[in-house]
SELUM-841029 format. One record per residue (C-alpha): x, y negated, z negated. Coordinates in steps of 0.02 Angstrom, whole numbers, plus 50000, padded with zeros to 5 digits. Layout:
<sites>
XYZ
...
</sites>
This chain:
<sites>
503994878851251
503904871151076
505524863451013
505724857250836
506064838950808
506974840150642
507954854250555
506944863650427
507804864850254
508184880750165
506814876850044
505504874450175
506044890250268
505904899850102
504184893050068
503614898250241
504324915650219
503604918050044
502114928450108
503124939050229
503674951750101
503114970150105
501684974249986
502034986949849
500865001849873
499565004149737
499605020849652
498255029349547
498385046249458
497155059949499
496335070549365
497605084149410
498995071849367
499685068949543
499935051049608
498785046549750
498265031849857
496625023349798
495015027749891
495745043549968
495575062149924
496965069249824
498195078149937
498665091249805
496935096449739
495725089249868
494585080149749
493865062749761
492825054149624
492695070849527
492035080749677
492915093549782
492885086149955
494345095350043
494395114450043
496055121249975
496805136550057
496765151849943
498455156649880
</sites>
């Protein structure tokens, strides 16, 4: 089992952890105005790149 030889400083610990944060999700807005995730069909209107790809239930 690996055991450290010297104590890591707060600075070095922070430098190591600098990439461990949670990424902020990217949001784009559909033509209908709803926020969606990029490269996915819009959950509210079912369009992707200007085409209707998901059939919406008739209301």
